[in-house]
C-alpha positions in Angstrom: 87.6 104.2 110.3 90.4 106.1 112.1 93.4 108.0 111.0 96.2 106.1 111.5 99.6 109.3 112.3 103.3 108.4 111.1 106.0 110.9 112.3 106.8 113.0 109.9 108.1 116.5 109.9 107.2 117.8 106.5 105.9 116.5 102.6 109.0 115.9 101.1 109.8 114.0 97.9 111.6 110.4 98.2 113.4 108.4 96.0 111.6 104.8 96.6 112.6 101.4 95.7 110.8 100.4 92.5 109.4 97.0 93.2 109.1 94.4 90.0 106.4 93.2 88.3 105.0 89.6 89.8 102.8 87.7 87.9 99.6 86.3 89.2 100.8 82.6 89.5 103.6 84.4 92.8 101.0 85.1 94.8 100.1 83.4 97.5 96.3 82.1 96.9 96.5 83.3 93.7 94.3 81.4 90.6 96.1 80.1 87.3 93.6 79.5 85.4 93.7 80.1 81.6 91.2 83.2 81.2 87.6 82.2 80.4 85.1 84.5 79.2 81.2 82.9 79.5 78.0 84.3 78.5 75.2 85.4 80.3 71.3 85.5 80.4 72.0 88.8 79.9 74.1 89.1 77.1 76.9 90.3 78.7 80.4 88.8 79.5 82.2 87.8 83.3 85.7 88.0 82.5 88.5 86.3 84.1 91.5 87.4 83.2 95.4 87.0 83.7 96.7 90.2 85.7 99.4 91.7 86.0 100.1 92.9 89.8 102.4 95.9 91.4 103.0 96.5 95.1 103.0 99.5 96.7 106.3 99.5 98.8 105.1 100.2 102.2 102.2 101.3 102.0 99.7 100.8 104.9 96.5 101.0 102.6 95.2 102.1 99.0 92.0 103.6 97.8 92.3 106.2 94.7 94.8 106.0 91.1 95.4 108.3 88.6 96.7 107.9 84.7 99.7 110.4 84.1 101.4 110.6 80.9 101.7 107.1 78.9 102.0 104.6 81.2 102.5 106.3 84.4 99.9 106.5 87.5 99.7 107.4 90.7 97.9 106.3 93.5 97.4 107.0 97.0 97.7 105.6 100.4 94.6 106.3 101.6 95.2 106.5 106.0 98.7 107.6 105.2 98.2 110.3 102.5 101.4 109.3 101.0 101.6 109.5 96.9 103.2 106.6 94.7 104.1 106.8 91.4 104.5 103.5 89.8 104.9 102.6 85.8 102.2 99.6 84.2 104.3 98.3 81.1 107.5 98.5 83.4 105.3 97.1 86.6 107.7 99.1 88.7 106.2 101.4 92.0 108.0 104.0 94.0 106.5 105.5 96.6 107.0 109.7 95.6 105.4 111.8 98.1 105.3 111.3 101.8 103.0 113.6 103.2 102.4 115.6 106.4 101.7 113.5 109.2 97.3 112.8 109.6 97.0 113.4 105.6 94.6 111.1 104.2 93.8 110.4 100.3 91.4 109.1 98.5 90.2 109.6 94.7 92.9 111.8 93.0 92.9 112.3 89.2 95.8 113.5 87.1 95.7 117.4 84.7 98.9 116.1 82.4 97.8 119.6 80.5 99.5 121.2 83.6 101.5 119.0 85.4 99.3 119.1 88.8 96.9 116.4 90.3 94.8 116.6 92.3 93.8 114.8 95.4 90.9 114.2 98.0 90.8 114.5 101.6 88.3 112.9 102.8 86.9 113.8 105.9 89.4 116.9 106.4 86.7 118.6 104.3 90.3 119.4 102.3 91.8 118.7 98.9 95.4 118.7 97.9 97.0 119.7 94.5 100.9 118.9 93.7 103.0 118.8 91.3 103.2 116.3 89.0 107.0 117.1 88.2 108.8 117.5 91.6 105.8 116.5 94.3 105.8 119.3 96.3 102.1 121.4 97.4 100.7 123.5 95.2 97.9 124.3 97.2 96.0 123.0 99.8 92.1 124.0 98.8 89.3 123.7 101.8 86.1 122.8 100.1 83.6 122.1 103.0 82.2 124.6 105.3 84.5 124.7 107.9 83.1 122.9 111.2 80.7 121.2 108.6 80.6 117.1 108.7 81.5 116.0 104.9 83.7 113.2 103.2 85.6 114.6 99.7 85.9 111.1 97.9 86.1 111.5 94.6 87.5 113.5 91.6 87.0 114.3 87.7 88.8 116.8 85.8 86.7 119.0 83.3 88.2 121.7 80.3 87.3 123.9 83.3 88.9 122.5 86.3 88.3 119.8 88.9 84.9 118.4 90.2 85.2 116.8 93.7 82.1 114.7 95.6 81.5 115.1 98.8 79.8 111.1 100.0 77.8 112.4 103.2 76.6 116.0 102.0 74.7 116.4 98.8 77.2 118.8 97.3 80.3 118.8 94.4 82.5 121.3 94.9 84.7 123.0 91.7 88.0 123.9 91.4 88.8 126.2 88.2 91.9 125.5 86.5 92.8 128.4 84.4 95.3 127.7 81.0 98.3 128.0 82.9 97.1 126.1 85.9 96.6 128.6 87.7 93.8 127.5 90.4 90.5 129.7 91.2 88.0 130.2 94.0 86.0 126.7 95.0 82.7 126.6 94.1 80.1 124.6 95.8 77.1 123.1 93.6 74.1 121.7 95.6 73.1 118.5 93.6 69.0 117.9 94.0 67.0 115.4 92.5 67.5 111.6 92.9 71.3 111.4 93.9 71.0 113.8 96.3 69.4 111.1 98.9 71.0 111.0 101.6 70.2 107.5 102.8 73.6 105.6 104.1 76.9 106.1 105.5 78.5 106.8 102.2 76.5 108.1 99.2 77.5 110.2 96.1 80.9 108.5 95.2 83.2 108.0 92.1 82.8 111.0 89.5 83.1 111.1 85.9 82.3 113.6 82.7 81.3 114.2 79.2 84.3 115.4 77.3 83.0 119.1 77.1 82.5 118.8 80.7 78.2 120.2 80.0 77.3 116.9 81.9 78.9 114.8 84.8 78.6 111.1 86.0 78.2 110.2 89.7 77.9 107.0 91.5 76.2 106.8 94.8 77.6 104.4 97.4 74.4 103.4 98.8 71.4 103.8 96.2 73.7 101.2 93.7 72.6 103.6 91.0 74.5 106.3 88.4 73.1 109.6 87.8 73.8 112.3 86.0 74.0 116.1 87.1 73.9 119.3 85.2 77.2 120.4 86.5 75.5 124.7 86.0 72.0 124.0 88.2 72.9 120.4 90.0 69.7 118.5 89.2 70.2 114.6 88.5 68.6 112.3 86.7 68.6 108.3 86.8 70.9 106.1 84.3 68.0 103.4 83.8 69.3 100.0 83.6 72.5 99.9 85.3 72.1 98.6 89.3 76.2 98.5 90.5 76.1 97.1 94.5 79.2 98.5 96.1 79.7 101.5 92.9 83.1 103.1 93.7 85.2 104.6 91.2 84.2 105.3 87.6 85.5 105.4 84.3 84.1 106.8 81.5 84.8 107.0 77.9 83.0 107.6 75.3 79.6 104.8 75.4 81.2 103.3 77.6 81.0 103.3 81.2 83.5 101.0 84.3 82.1 100.2 87.3 84.5 100.1 90.4 82.1 97.3 92.6 84.6 97.0 95.3 82.9 95.0 97.9 81.9 92.7 95.0 85.2 92.5 94.1 84.8 92.9 90.0 84.5 96.1 87.8 81.2 95.8 85.9 81.8 97.5 82.2 78.0 99.0 80.9 76.8 100.5 77.4 74.9 103.6 77.3 72.5 105.3 75.8 73.7 108.4 73.4 71.4 110.6 75.7 73.2 109.0 78.5 69.5 107.9 80.3 70.1 104.3 80.4 72.8 101.4 80.3 73.1 98.1 79.5 75.4 95.4 80.9 78.2 94.6 78.5 80.6 92.2 80.6 82.0 91.5 84.5 85.4 91.5 84.9 87.1 89.5 88.0 90.4 88.6 88.5 91.8 86.2 91.7 94.4 89.0 92.1 91.5 91.6 93.3 91.2 92.3 96.8 88.4 94.8 97.2 89.3 97.4 94.6 88.1 100.5 94.7 89.5 102.6 91.6 90.4 101.8 88.3 92.3 104.1 85.6 92.0 103.2 81.8 95.0 102.6 79.6 94.3 101.8 75.7 92.7 98.2 76.3 93.5 97.8 80.0 92.8 98.8 83.2 94.8 99.4 86.1 92.9 98.8 89.7 93.4 99.2 93.2 93.3 97.0 95.9 92.2 98.0 99.0 91.9 95.3 101.2 88.8 96.3 103.5 88.2 92.6 104.2 91.2 92.7 106.4 89.4 95.0 108.8 88.7 93.6 112.1 86.0 96.0 112.4 84.3 98.3 109.9 85.6 101.9 111.4 89.5 99.9 111.4 92.2 100.3 108.8 92.6 97.8 106.8 95.6 94.9 107.9 96.7 93.2 104.7 100.4 93.0 104.5 100.6 94.6 101.2 98.2 96.6 99.0 98.3 96.2 95.1 97.5 98.1 91.8 96.3 95.3 89.7 96.4 95.2 85.2 94.0 93.6 83.7 92.0 93.7 80.5 89.3 96.5 80.4 
């Protein structure tokens, strides 16, 4: 895939025009059938639910999403690097940060304690940190070694800092965050064990963590598996019983794990064992409004997922060509 360049002189905060929440029935090609729950032989539920759709005004692509305070969300323009801010309750979104030319935005997480937004920078090997109050850039962090091939993808926050995945190297990058939000020196963790396999174009992808930060959970796009990683040693272990094709973004809450399965056009919910060694499928969430959802953020019993519309790319290396990009809110 190539980077689309747009002319900008510098990063700046813009006030966009909020767009109303669109009901699913108003979308071209959307289904209007009532929600249905179907039991599968594995006792999992396949759930098609009514959705709320929020358009990102002016976006040329989309990929990552982060939960902010309350019902606020942040969503990124993958190829443009811009950041949108919206509200799932009001159903609005507006351009919040107009990123510098050539910047990209992949996975993101909001540190609501310190008012920081962490964003993966894809092929640049960088991560970007913005203020969630003003949109100003706080830092540009070089994660991978200069001159190396990398793809900085997703990010998760722990009590001590932010962890980023690299989809082409078996490495994680850690950025310490102090009590006052001060950023520390980047550290690299070499991943070992089954999660370290580099057998496809995209490998380590989505990432989550237990509340204490002592265990990381990562998805492997090519292996279609989910693993735990020890953040001290880098050792990884397979979470047995879970196979998720096109595994992208992850959401972990207690012993429940949601996996966005982009090209499968669904989000699967799994129940994990107490020691995180195994999992079972509980539910598959689908929606007629889904358009290759890559990542999601959780708001109680709701998920807000980002439509990438990767199915509109003329070639795999090309950007998508959808006229709009959306956040879809469904039941979790």
